C-alpha positions, 0 to 999 in steps of 0.5 A: 540112237534109240529112235528110228531115223525117219522119226527123228527127222519129223520130231521137231515142232518147226524143223524148217525154222530153227530159233537163232543160236539154237541149231541142233548140236549147238545148244550147249550153253556158251560157258560150257566151252564145247558144242556137239557140232562145229560151226559148219554142222560137222561133229566137233573135235571134242565129240569125236574124241568122246565117240572114239572112246565109246566105240573103242569099248565095243570094237573088234579088235580091242584097243591094246592094254597099253592104250588103256592108260588110267584116266585117258580116253580110249582110241580104237585101233586102225580098221576097228569095227562093231561086230553084231555083238559089239553093236548089241552091247553098245545099244544095250549100254546106251539105251537099255536094250539092243536095237530091233532088227529093223534098226540094225538093217537100217544102220547096215544099209545107210551107214559105213560098214565093212564087207562083212557088215561090221559098223566102222568108226566112220559109220558110228560117226554117221549115226551120231551126226544124224542123231545130233542134227535131229535130236541133240538131247538124245546125243547128250543122254547117250554121252551121259550113259557112257560117263561124259558130262556136259563139258564132254569130260569123262567122269566116274560112272558105273559104266566105266572101269574104276580102280577101287580099293575093297572096303572091309565089311565089319559086323556090328558088335 
């Protein structure tokens, strides 16, 4: 979600005439078995699971330690939201830098937020709904930055916590 929302709306060379079987959110090869958007244009169940995991890494309150089973996707707790710090951390891990003030204001104005201005999971989904409708590849890049492959499976990445045995360093003789 790096670009301004209006910019995304005007980026397509022919936004009014999508190619057959190439609607945004449905361009993943059929053999992958997953799409970002379902046949009705809503976020697919597979993408929603990935977004819950990503959101849960940055939300307040944090998921309970029992919810962090090795190899399982995280689930945000009921009523969770992204605080300004959580929003900045998510943007930094996704795009390399926090959002500028104008983008933050746009998110707070148009997306679902708490009374105190925290981005809810519903608002997080709205961000990705809009982005995926306008620039599917941007969503795939975001997913990749958080460790998901093109089949929406979480794979080991530097952004995910991994249990690794320390390797002793030996000096050459």
